[in-house]
C-alpha positions as CSV (number, residue, x, y, z in Angstrom):
1,X,-19.3,-31.5,71.7
2,X,-20.8,-34.7,73.2
3,X,-24.2,-33.7,71.7
4,X,-22.7,-33.5,68.2
5,X,-21.2,-37.0,68.6
6,X,-24.5,-38.4,69.9
7,X,-26.5,-36.9,67.0
8,X,-24.0,-37.8,64.3
9,X,-23.4,-41.4,65.5
10,X,-26.6,-42.9,64.0
11,X,-25.8,-41.3,60.6
12,X,-22.2,-42.6,60.7
13,X,-23.3,-46.1,61.7
14,X,-26.0,-46.2,59.0
15,X,-23.6,-45.1,56.3
16,X,-20.9,-47.5,57.5
17,X,-23.4,-50.3,57.5
18,X,-24.5,-49.5,53.9
19,X,-20.9,-49.0,52.8
20,X,-20.0,-52.4,54.2
21,X,-23.0,-54.1,52.7
22,X,-22.1,-52.7,49.3
23,X,-18.3,-53.1,49.8
24,X,-17.9,-49.4,49.0
25,X,-16.2,-48.1,52.1
26,X,-13.5,-46.3,50.1
27,X,-16.1,-44.5,47.9
28,X,-18.0,-43.4,51.0
29,X,-14.9,-42.4,52.8
30,X,-13.8,-40.2,49.9
31,X,-17.3,-38.6,49.5
32,X,-17.6,-38.0,53.3
33,X,-14.2,-36.3,53.3
34,X,-15.3,-34.0,50.5
35,X,-18.6,-33.2,52.1
36,X,-17.0,-32.6,55.5
37,X,-14.4,-30.2,53.9
38,X,-17.2,-28.4,52.2
39,X,-19.2,-27.9,55.4
40,X,-16.0,-26.8,57.2
41,X,-15.8,-23.8,54.7
42,X,-17.4,-20.8,56.4
43,X,-18.9,-19.6,53.1
44,X,-20.7,-23.0,52.6
45,X,-21.8,-23.0,56.2
46,X,-23.5,-19.6,55.7
47,X,-25.3,-21.0,52.6
48,X,-26.4,-24.2,54.4
49,X,-27.7,-22.4,57.5
50,X,-29.3,-19.5,55.7
51,X,-33.1,-20.0,55.4
52,X,-33.2,-18.0,52.2
53,X,-31.6,-20.9,50.3
54,X,-34.0,-23.8,49.4
55,X,-33.2,-27.4,50.0
56,X,-32.9,-27.9,46.2
57,X,-30.3,-25.1,45.9
58,X,-28.3,-26.6,48.7
59,X,-28.6,-30.1,47.2
60,X,-27.5,-28.8,43.8
61,X,-24.4,-27.1,45.4
62,X,-23.3,-30.3,47.1
63,X,-23.9,-32.6,44.2
64,X,-22.2,-30.2,41.8
65,X,-19.0,-30.2,44.0
66,X,-19.1,-33.9,44.5
67,X,-19.6,-34.6,40.8
68,X,-19.0,-38.3,40.0
69,X,-18.1,-39.1,43.6
70,X,-21.9,-39.1,44.3
71,X,-23.8,-42.3,43.5
72,X,-27.5,-42.6,44.2
73,X,-27.0,-43.6,47.9
74,X,-24.7,-40.6,48.5
75,X,-27.2,-38.3,46.8
76,X,-30.0,-39.7,49.0
77,X,-27.8,-39.3,52.1
78,X,-27.3,-35.6,51.3
79,X,-31.0,-35.2,50.8
80,X,-31.7,-36.8,54.1
81,X,-29.2,-34.5,55.9
82,X,-30.8,-31.5,54.2
83,X,-34.3,-32.5,55.1
84,X,-33.2,-33.1,58.8
85,X,-31.1,-29.9,58.9
86,X,-28.0,-32.0,59.7
87,X,-25.5,-30.9,57.1
88,X,-23.4,-29.2,59.6
89,X,-22.8,-32.6,61.3
90,X,-20.9,-33.8,58.2
91,X,-17.4,-33.3,59.8
92,X,-18.4,-35.4,62.8
93,X,-20.2,-38.0,60.7
94,X,-17.1,-38.4,58.5
95,X,-14.8,-38.7,61.6
96,X,-17.0,-41.4,63.2
97,X,-17.3,-43.2,59.8
98,X,-13.5,-43.3,59.7
99,X,-13.3,-44.5,63.2
100,X,-15.7,-47.4,62.5
101,X,-13.7,-48.2,59.3
102,X,-10.4,-48.2,61.2
103,X,-11.9,-50.4,64.0
104,X,-13.1,-52.9,61.4
105,X,-9.7,-53.0,59.8
106,X,-8.0,-53.5,63.2
107,X,-6.4,-50.1,63.2
108,X,-6.2,-47.7,66.2
109,X,-5.8,-44.0,65.8
110,X,-3.7,-42.2,68.5
111,X,-3.4,-38.5,69.1
112,X,0.1,-37.7,70.3
113,X,1.0,-34.5,72.0
114,X,4.7,-33.8,72.2
115,X,6.6,-31.0,73.9
116,X,8.9,-31.0,70.9
117,X,8.7,-32.1,67.2
118,X,9.3,-35.8,66.8
119,X,11.4,-37.1,63.9
120,X,10.5,-40.2,61.9
121,X,12.6,-42.5,64.0
122,X,10.9,-41.4,67.2
123,X,7.5,-41.7,65.6
124,X,8.3,-45.2,64.3
125,X,9.5,-46.3,67.8
126,X,6.3,-44.9,69.4
127,X,4.1,-46.7,66.8
128,X,6.0,-50.0,67.5
129,X,5.5,-49.6,71.2
130,X,1.7,-48.8,70.9
131,X,1.2,-51.6,68.4
132,X,2.8,-54.0,70.9
133,X,0.7,-52.7,73.8
134,X,-2.7,-52.7,71.9
135,X,-2.1,-55.7,69.6
136,X,-3.3,-53.7,66.6
137,X,-1.9,-51.5,63.9
138,X,-1.6,-47.9,65.2
139,X,-1.7,-44.7,63.3
140,X,-0.5,-41.6,65.0
141,X,-1.1,-37.9,64.6
142,X,1.5,-35.8,66.3
143,X,0.9,-32.3,67.6
144,X,3.5,-30.1,69.3
145,X,2.3,-28.8,72.6
146,X,5.1,-26.8,74.3
147,X,3.1,-26.5,77.6
148,X,3.9,-30.1,78.3
149,X,7.5,-28.9,79.0
150,X,8.9,-32.3,78.1
151,X,7.7,-35.8,77.2
152,X,4.5,-37.0,75.6
153,X,0.8,-37.4,76.1
154,X,-0.9,-40.1,74.1
155,X,-4.6,-40.5,73.6
156,X,-5.8,-43.9,72.2
157,X,-9.6,-44.1,72.4
158,X,-10.4,-43.6,76.0
159,X,-6.9,-44.4,77.2
160,X,-4.6,-41.5,78.1
161,X,-0.9,-42.1,78.6
162,X,0.6,-39.0,80.2
163,X,4.3,-39.2,80.2
164,X,4.8,-35.5,80.1
165,X,6.7,-33.3,82.6
166,X,3.7,-31.1,83.2
167,X,1.6,-34.2,83.9
168,X,4.1,-35.6,86.4
169,X,4.2,-32.1,88.1
170,X,0.4,-32.0,88.3
171,X,0.3,-35.5,89.8
172,X,3.0,-34.6,92.3
173,X,1.2,-31.4,93.3
174,X,-2.0,-33.4,93.8
175,X,-0.3,-36.0,95.9
176,X,1.1,-33.3,98.2
177,X,-2.3,-31.8,98.7
178,X,-3.6,-35.2,100.1
C-alpha cells in the first residue's frame, strides 16, 4: 500500500500543479474520477495488464470512454501512464489529487468509524466539533464498524481520535499488562 502511494504521488503532484496552473482542477478531478473508476473495473484491469493489447488499443479504449472530458493534457497523461505501465495507479493518483485539492481549498477529509449508523444531526455535530478543533472545513465519510462496540474512531490525516468502547478496553488491557 505504501509503495502505491509513493509511486503515485509524483503523478498526482504533477497533475495537480498543471491543473492549478491552468485553473482546470474541476476538469482534472472529473477526468481522474472517470479514469480511476475505469481501472477499478476488473474487465478493464485485465485489458490494461494483458500484454496482448497494444498501447494504442489501450489508449483508444480510455479516450473513447472519456470522450469530451479528455483535453490534450489529459490525453498526454494517459499516454504517459501507458508508456510507464502505471495505469493501475489511477485510483491512487485520483485520491492523492483530491487530497491536494482539498488541502489547497482548506478542507480536511475525515474517515469516521461508528459502532452504529449516525443520523444527520449527529454527523453535523461531529463536523462542527472537528471544524472547531482543526480550524478548517471538514468533510466526513462515515462507515459502520460494529466491532467498535460503541462510540467512534475518527481518522483525520495522521490523527486518530479513538473514542470507541473497544479502543478504551484495549487501552485498559494494555495498562494492566504494564
